[in-house]
Every structure is written in structure tokens, then in C-alpha cells.
C-alpha positions as MATLAB code, in Angstrom:
seq = 'XXXXXXXXXXXXXXXXXXXXXXXXXXXXXXXXXXXXXXXXXXXXXXXXXXXXXXXXXXXXXXXXXXXXXXXXXXXXXXXXXXXXXXXXXXXXXXXXXXXXXXXXXXXXXXXXXXXXXXXXXXXXXXXXXXXXXXXXXXXXXXXXXXXXXXXXXXXXXXXXXXXXXXXXXXXXXXXXXXXXXXXXXXXXXXXXXXXXXXXXXXXXXXXXXXXXXXXXXXXXXXXXXXXXXXXXXXXXXXXXXXXXXXXXXXXXXXXXXXXXXXXXXXXXXXXXXXXXXXXXXXXXXXXXXXXXXXXXXXXXXXXXXXXXXXXXXXXXXXXXXXXXXXXXXXXXXXXXXXXXXXXXXXXXXXXXXXXXXXXXXXXXXXXXXXXXXXXXXXXXXXXXXXXXXXXXXXXXXXXXXXXXXXXXXXXXXXXX';
ca = [
      46.534  -70.342   66.952;
      44.540  -67.861   69.253;
      46.924  -68.581   71.983;
      49.931  -67.495   69.846;
      48.178  -64.251   68.906;
      47.356  -63.531   72.555;
      50.964  -64.055   73.670;
      52.183  -61.739   70.937;
      49.761  -59.025   72.086;
      50.856  -59.476   75.784;
      54.501  -59.255   75.036;
      53.859  -56.106   73.017;
      51.923  -54.596   75.957;
      54.789  -55.336   78.377;
      57.449  -53.841   76.216;
      55.426  -50.785   75.553;
      54.192  -49.825   78.831;
      56.964  -50.830   81.454;
      59.973  -51.140   79.312;
      61.697  -53.316   81.977;
      60.736  -56.685   80.452;
      62.744  -57.765   77.690;
      60.884  -58.661   74.504;
      59.836  -62.272   74.407;
      60.511  -63.835   71.165;
      57.432  -65.288   69.646;
      57.468  -68.980   68.810;
      57.607  -69.614   65.226;
      54.247  -70.779   64.086;
      54.418  -73.454   61.422;
      52.808  -72.677   58.242;
      49.503  -74.372   57.703;
      48.853  -75.154   54.092;
      45.707  -73.853   52.788;
      43.878  -76.003   50.341;
      43.478  -74.397   46.929;
      40.025  -72.708   46.463;
      38.380  -73.127   43.066;
      39.221  -70.164   41.070;
      36.178  -68.055   40.394;
      36.790  -64.904   38.471;
      34.242  -62.316   39.245;
      34.100  -59.770   36.530;
      33.821  -56.324   37.902;
      30.473  -55.190   36.655;
      29.150  -51.638   36.702;
      25.576  -51.805   37.635;
      23.602  -49.144   35.925;
      21.303  -47.230   37.996;
      17.727  -48.266   37.692;
      16.149  -46.561   34.772;
      13.656  -43.821   35.784;
      10.358  -44.891   34.986;
       8.009  -42.151   33.601;
       4.338  -42.650   34.184;
       2.805  -41.599   30.796;
      -0.596  -39.917   30.463;
      -3.391  -42.098   29.515;
      -3.518  -43.527   26.067;
       0.092  -42.804   25.424;
       2.297  -45.541   24.104;
       5.702  -45.913   25.739;
       8.722  -46.632   23.621;
      10.557  -49.887   24.327;
      13.136  -49.633   27.247;
      16.723  -50.833   26.642;
      17.340  -54.198   28.312;
      19.898  -54.602   31.267;
      23.257  -56.134   30.352;
      23.388  -59.936   30.748;
      26.182  -62.172   32.017;
      27.258  -64.452   29.102;
      26.247  -67.965   30.020;
      28.540  -70.909   29.934;
      27.119  -73.706   27.953;
      27.690  -77.317   28.852;
      27.050  -80.158   26.522;
      24.076  -82.163   27.327;
      24.077  -86.023   27.089;
      22.451  -87.271   24.025;
      19.257  -89.070   24.641;
      18.010  -91.570   22.181;
      14.227  -90.780   21.562;
      13.827  -93.031   18.632;
      11.531  -95.217   20.667;
       9.707  -92.491   22.268;
       6.520  -91.561   20.846;
       6.402  -88.029   19.432;
       3.773  -85.668   20.920;
       2.959  -82.568   19.162;
       1.410  -79.805   21.165;
      -0.289  -76.903   19.646;
       0.134  -73.547   21.394;
      -2.416  -71.046   20.502;
      -1.073  -67.507   20.666;
      -3.864  -65.041   21.060;
      -3.640  -62.010   18.664;
      -2.361  -58.852   20.054;
      -4.866  -56.163   19.615;
      -3.445  -52.884   18.028;
      -3.142  -50.124   20.517;
      -5.457  -47.248   19.758;
      -5.389  -43.624   20.628;
      -8.576  -42.355   22.094;
      -9.866  -39.425   20.182;
     -10.755  -36.543   22.401;
     -14.377  -35.391   22.220;
     -15.062  -32.763   19.449;
     -15.978  -29.338   20.698;
     -19.590  -28.602   20.505;
     -20.655  -26.279   17.599;
     -24.319  -26.151   18.431;
     -25.766  -22.794   18.333;
     -27.177  -21.992   21.724;
     -30.931  -21.798   21.625;
     -32.027  -18.292   22.193;
     -35.574  -17.967   23.201;
     -37.609  -15.733   20.942;
     -40.971  -14.349   20.729;
     -43.428  -16.859   19.559;
     -44.525  -14.654   16.715;
     -41.056  -14.595   15.121;
     -39.161  -17.559   13.528;
     -35.587  -17.679   12.727;
     -34.361  -16.715    9.266;
     -31.596  -18.523    7.639;
     -29.500  -15.910    5.784;
     -29.014  -16.710    2.125;
     -25.779  -16.161    0.413;
     -26.165  -14.075   -2.621;
     -25.045  -15.621   -5.854;
     -22.018  -14.236   -7.395;
     -22.988  -12.900  -10.846;
     -21.017  -14.370  -13.619;
     -18.447  -12.080  -15.235;
     -17.821  -11.863  -18.902;
     -14.516  -10.848  -20.312;
     -14.463   -7.343  -21.835;
     -13.776   -7.781  -25.557;
     -10.616   -6.183  -26.868;
     -11.155   -3.000  -28.729;
      -9.480   -3.190  -32.044;
      -8.841   -0.251  -34.268;
     -10.801   -0.557  -37.572;
      -8.596   -0.665  -40.670;
      -8.212    2.376  -42.784;
      -8.464    2.636  -46.381;
      -5.113    3.288  -48.338;
      -3.944    6.855  -47.904;
      -6.226    7.565  -44.922;
      -5.670    7.689  -41.218;
      -7.695    8.457  -38.126;
      -7.304   12.022  -36.909;
      -7.250   13.370  -33.195;
     -11.070   13.338  -33.137;
     -11.524    9.959  -34.787;
     -12.271   11.363  -38.249;
     -10.837    9.802  -41.379;
      -8.208   12.197  -42.737;
      -6.138   11.858  -45.812;
      -2.392   11.399  -45.305;
      -0.840   14.872  -45.591;
       2.470   15.980  -46.916;
       5.557   15.022  -45.191;
       6.207   18.645  -44.001;
       2.505   19.205  -42.652;
       2.228   20.440  -39.085;
       0.158   17.528  -37.949;
       1.254   14.040  -39.047;
      -0.571   10.824  -38.718;
       1.813    9.495  -35.986;
       4.618   10.634  -33.838;
       5.096   13.802  -31.740;
       3.173   16.040  -34.204;
       0.002   13.971  -34.141;
      -2.723   16.055  -32.468;
      -0.469   19.208  -32.489;
      -1.782   22.744  -31.808;
      -1.551   24.977  -34.838;
      -1.208   28.786  -34.600;
      -0.467   31.522  -37.248;
       2.476   30.686  -39.579;
       2.653   34.376  -40.400;
       1.124   37.121  -38.244;
      -2.485   37.421  -39.135;
      -2.572   34.372  -41.326;
      -3.207   30.579  -40.573;
      -3.061   28.490  -43.603;
      -4.120   24.850  -43.898;
      -4.408   25.067  -47.653;
      -2.914   21.641  -48.758;
      -4.538   18.280  -48.805;
      -5.463   17.306  -45.183;
      -3.009   19.879  -43.938;
      -4.277   20.306  -40.410;
      -6.878   17.453  -40.315;
      -4.929   15.502  -37.626;
      -4.546   18.563  -35.238;
      -6.178   18.952  -31.994;
      -6.574   22.712  -32.003;
      -6.186   25.575  -34.443;
      -6.258   29.306  -33.858;
      -5.728   32.488  -35.928;
      -5.289   35.837  -34.258;
      -5.506   36.987  -30.593;
      -6.421   40.181  -28.764;
      -2.985   41.687  -29.378;
      -2.361   40.261  -32.817;
      -5.683   39.796  -34.650;
      -6.337   37.537  -37.676;
      -6.703   38.709  -41.238;
      -7.448   35.432  -42.971;
      -7.970   31.799  -41.985;
      -7.705   29.753  -45.220;
      -8.369   25.984  -45.696;
      -7.867   23.606  -48.674;
      -9.222   20.179  -49.300;
     -10.042   18.331  -46.031;
      -7.696   20.795  -44.336;
      -9.482   21.124  -41.018;
     -12.178   18.421  -41.555;
     -13.550   17.146  -38.162;
     -11.319   19.404  -35.948;
     -13.371   20.468  -32.981;
     -11.469   23.389  -31.542;
     -10.889   26.243  -34.096;
     -10.857   29.888  -32.782;
     -10.643   32.979  -35.019;
     -10.154   36.429  -33.655;
     -10.557   38.904  -36.379;
      -9.291   42.380  -36.882;
     -11.394   45.357  -35.600;
     -14.060   46.830  -37.950;
     -11.907   49.756  -38.724;
      -9.183   47.397  -39.923;
     -11.498   45.281  -42.079;
     -12.294   42.350  -39.771;
     -11.382   38.753  -40.259;
     -12.233   36.239  -42.962;
     -12.950   32.530  -42.889;
     -12.252   30.956  -46.191;
     -12.975   27.173  -46.601;
     -12.000   26.927  -50.207;
     -11.497   23.232  -50.798;
     -13.633   20.060  -50.867;
     -14.856   19.322  -47.302;
     -12.310   21.769  -46.171;
     -14.084   22.697  -42.870;
     -16.677   19.944  -42.922;
     -17.805   18.620  -39.412;
     -15.620   21.179  -37.748;
     -16.335   23.427  -34.676;
     -15.477   27.041  -35.266;
     -15.811   30.070  -32.883;
     -15.036   33.553  -33.922;
     -15.299   37.406  -33.395;
     -15.037   40.456  -35.567;
     -15.698   38.346  -38.734;
     -16.241   40.086  -42.072;
     -16.981   37.173  -44.283;
     -17.536   33.345  -44.593;
     -16.926   31.604  -47.937;
     -17.569   27.898  -48.768;
     -16.436   27.456  -52.309;
     -16.406   23.680  -53.154;
     -18.498   20.748  -52.582;
     -19.221   20.070  -48.858;
     -16.747   22.780  -47.820;
     -18.670   23.520  -44.653;
     -21.093   20.447  -44.446;
     -22.368   19.811  -40.976;
     -20.027   22.463  -39.501;
     -20.896   24.414  -36.419;
     -19.950   28.104  -36.410;
     -20.605   30.529  -33.478;
     -19.745   34.241  -33.834;
     -19.866   36.659  -31.033;
     -19.705   39.638  -33.329;
     -19.522   40.562  -36.975;
     -18.514   43.749  -38.688;
     -20.538   45.931  -41.040;
     -21.018   44.521  -44.555;
     -20.754   40.956  -43.345;
     -21.460   38.482  -46.021;
     -21.761   34.617  -46.383;
     -21.414   32.721  -49.686;
     -22.134   29.047  -50.105;
     -21.165   28.314  -53.745;
     -20.429   24.576  -54.257;
     -22.795   21.627  -54.203;
     -23.900   21.159  -50.672;
     -21.289   23.594  -49.613;
     -23.081   24.649  -46.557;
     -25.560   21.768  -46.213;
     -26.450   21.085  -42.457;
     -24.343   24.079  -41.346;
     -25.372   25.526  -38.129;
     -24.592   29.302  -37.846;
     -25.317   31.369  -34.842;
     -24.535   35.139  -34.695;
     -24.966   36.904  -31.404;
     -24.858   40.645  -31.298;
     -23.984   41.798  -27.801;
     -26.257   44.093  -25.799;
     -25.488   46.910  -23.311;
     -22.948   46.308  -20.370;
     -24.365   44.745  -17.255;
     -26.598   47.162  -15.377;
     -27.685   49.088  -18.544;
     -30.361   48.766  -21.154;
     -31.113   50.352  -24.536;
     -32.571   53.840  -24.182;
     -36.169   53.928  -25.354;
     -35.735   57.482  -26.673;
     -32.598   56.367  -28.646;
     -33.545   55.706  -32.329;
     -30.437   53.682  -32.999;
     -28.168   53.215  -35.930;
     -28.761   51.042  -38.962;
     -26.108   48.369  -39.312;
     -26.050   46.904  -42.811;
     -24.955   43.329  -43.706;
     -24.262   42.508  -47.323;
     -25.832   39.130  -48.151;
     -26.518   35.622  -47.419;
     -26.137   33.779  -50.647;
     -26.680   30.003  -51.502;
     -25.782   29.337  -55.153;
     -25.132   25.656  -55.707;
     -27.462   22.664  -55.739;
     -28.368   21.814  -52.171;
     -25.703   24.454  -51.160;
     -27.827   25.500  -48.074;
     -30.055   22.352  -47.625;
     -31.039   21.903  -44.054;
     -28.842   24.935  -42.938;
     -29.804   26.587  -39.610;
     -29.056   30.376  -39.406;
     -29.926   32.127  -36.091;
     -29.278   35.910  -35.641;
     -29.713   37.253  -32.075;
     -29.683   41.003  -32.091;
     -29.311   42.092  -28.347;
     -27.909   45.332  -29.279;
     -29.468   48.843  -29.628;
     -28.904   49.287  -33.281;
     -31.109   47.876  -36.204;
     -29.610   45.315  -38.446;
     -30.569   45.162  -42.115;
     -29.444   42.192  -44.454;
     -29.432   43.567  -47.958;
     -29.787   40.386  -49.740;
     -30.876   36.720  -49.098;
     -30.268   34.711  -52.258;
     -31.228   31.092  -53.123;
     -30.170   30.570  -56.799;
     -30.946   26.879  -57.184;
     -34.514   25.237  -56.753;
     -32.975   23.020  -53.846;
     -30.434   25.564  -52.765;
     -32.339   26.463  -49.495;
     -34.415   23.305  -49.156;
     -35.342   22.591  -45.533;
     -33.293   25.643  -44.385;
     -34.287   27.519  -41.345;
     -33.814   31.206  -40.692;
     -34.309   32.530  -37.226;
     -33.937   36.415  -37.085;
     -34.418   37.574  -33.335;
     -34.570   41.213  -32.297;
     -34.439   44.167  -34.659;
     -33.366   42.329  -37.888;
     -34.793   42.957  -41.354;
     -34.122   41.879  -44.882;
     -34.018   44.324  -47.669;
     -34.379   41.954  -50.644;
     -34.865   38.235  -51.265;
     -33.973   36.599  -54.560;
     -35.517   33.247  -54.385;
     -35.499   30.697  -57.281;
     -38.093   28.008  -57.643;
     -39.749   26.744  -54.532;
     -36.998   27.741  -51.994;
     -39.291   30.223  -50.494;
     -41.806   27.628  -49.636;
     -39.655   24.989  -48.262;
     -37.258   27.332  -46.296;
     -38.596   28.150  -42.897;
     -38.561   31.743  -41.813;
     -38.008   33.506  -45.069;
     -41.708   34.266  -45.851;
     -41.936   36.318  -42.664;
     -38.823   38.548  -43.534;
     -38.498   38.670  -47.268;
     -39.788   41.898  -48.829;
     -40.117   43.923  -45.603;
     -36.821   45.853  -45.676;
     -36.600   49.531  -45.705;
     -33.905   49.481  -48.297;
     -32.280   52.452  -46.464;
     -28.677   52.269  -45.367;
     -27.153   53.488  -42.108;
     -23.613   54.372  -41.315;
     -22.792   51.011  -40.025;
     -21.568   52.496  -36.670;
     -21.057   49.910  -33.947;
     -19.702   52.170  -31.174;
     -22.520   53.360  -28.879;
     -23.479   56.917  -29.579;
     -24.159   59.335  -26.604;
     -27.496   58.494  -25.088;
     -27.734   55.051  -26.570;
     -27.657   53.262  -23.214;
     -29.530   54.226  -19.960;
     -29.080   52.611  -16.507;
     -31.450   49.904  -15.727;
];
């Protein structure tokens, strides 16, 4: 066979290189039968690349790796062997237990406090945590119940329910309202509890002074802001008339240019506080009902010279007459405190102090400061003995009247 191939290659060389030699026909090589080979089918398999192996850090458990594909095996049947006569041997294979894989715990960070060298005379102090004081719930404030027909006024006093058209009502926008004159020169709270629930009441001003402030039963009881600006002395001054039962009781009143104060019924001005910056000539006060002025605190301040001036020692002054302070009913002026501070340059003479009941002026206190005298005292029973301040002034009046001039006369004041 090799010779045949060599002859063919030589003939090809000759025909290609020289061209003169005619092509030589290659002898036919008989076909040699090739014995059949056992057919083996090799399945084309794709060999996967080897898996990349990652070296884990210590104590890290690797997940299981997927297995490589396996070629299906061809099973051939085995010959059956008769082991009926063969003795059975049982062997015990002990599989050791697999210990669970544990993860090492990293060492805990050290929390020990570094030791700081200290002076031997000192020792460390362990700070103590102050105990939190126990807190108690604040009890809810409940409004006490009121008797029928009553309500709590603006200042917490117990007021009677007024008429539907009263200025200050127990509830709503008019509760705690401010009351001024209904008619120029007149403020009236004359009906039952008319202005008891008000927060402030006034009568008169510098431009439109007050003629009369009149009050009925419980009309302004407990109101703590009442201001009266009376008319000038030439026009007669202003009047405070508490005509009803407890009409002005427990109230606080300030006033100026006042001509008179009247408390007609039981407790009309009980425990009231009245401060007057000025009164006009012939001023008088009448406490008529039982306990009408009981516990009343009345302070009258007569102004002195302007700042930078004083009363002229060479000035004899005028005599200003006040009419009277009269206590008629039982306990009508019990515990009353009257203070008169005459800081002016004129003399004041009270024409009459009257206590017509044995207990009318019990425990009363009269403080007359400055040039103030009393012309006559009409005391019944033991009033003179149990009223402080009367013994020093009663019976020492001159009885002579002056002109009642309040305006400073020429020469009355001198510079200080």
C-alpha cells in the first residue's frame, strides 16, 4: 500500500514539474474490507470548569458544593449465588458521632476601668444615684355645688341669680362684665344681685362726674373694683348709697369728692373697704341697719400742699366742717375702723359722732390724725368705754364753724 501511494506522488511530480511525461494511470487498488469495530457512542459532554474554591476565614462553615454530573451507569445482571448453605455473618459498623460545628466567640472587649494612681490619703468614691421622688397625681379641682338660686360671682362670692336683663349674668359673655353709668352721673345696681357678678363698676369720671351710686340687695356684694368720682364741692359732691341688705358687703370701693355714705339695711356695708382721697364740706356717714357697717374699714385722706411746698406756719387756716358719723342700729358699727388723715393746712371739725345703741360702736376704732376735732359726742350705754379713740376726742370741739373753704387761700402754702 505504501508503494502505491509513492507511485502516485511520483507521477504527480512528473506531470507538474516537466509536463512532458504523460500521466501514468494509477493501478486500481483493490478494496480491503475493514472489519467492523464495536460501536461505541461517546456522548459529547460539556465539562464544566472546575469550581472556584474560596478559602473561608477561620470558623466559617462552607455551604455544600454542587456535585459534578455523572455518566449513567449500565447495569448488568449478576448471576444469582445460592447462599442458603453459607453461614450468615453480621458485622457491626460503629459510625462515630459527628460533632456539631461551633463558631468561636470573639473575645469580649475589656470594660475594666483603668487604674489611676491616686494619693494614698484619698479613696475612690462611688457616685450614688439619687432616688427619684414619688409623684402623686394632682387631685382634680371640682366646683362646689351652689344652693338653688345662687351662683359664684367673678370674685368667687355667692351671688343671687339676677333678673334676666341684668348687666352681669351668671354665665355667658356678660359674666364678669364691666359696668359704667346707665345715665350720665348715675350708676344703679338697685335690683336683687344686679351687679354682683360684675368684675368692675364705675360711676363718673374727670369729665363727667358722678352724682349717685345706688345699690339694692346684694347688688355689688363682693365686687373688688368699684370707683366713684364725685362732683366738685360747688356742685354738691357724689353720694354712695348702699340701700339694700348686704348691698355693698365685702366690696372694695375707692372714691373722691364724696359728700355722703349711707348704709341703710342689715349688713349693707359689712366688711367693706372704702378709701376716699377727698371729701367735700358737710360730709356725713350713716350706718342705720343692724350690723350695717360692722367690720367696715373707712380711710379718708385729706391731701396736703403740692410737692415742694408746706403749710405756712403764719397761716391760721380755715375750719372745714363735717356733719356727722352716726351709728344707729344694733352692732351697726361694731368693729368698724375709721381713719382720718388730715395732711392739709385747714382744720377739720366733725360736728357729731353718734352711737345710739349700747352695742352700736362696740370694738370700734377711731383714728383721727392731724388737725381733726369733734364738736359733740352722743354716746349711749357703754359705747364710749368699748370704742377706741373716742375718749380722747369727744367733748373737745370748739363748736365754731368755718366757711368750709377747700381752695388754698393766699399765703396758705410756703415753699419748703
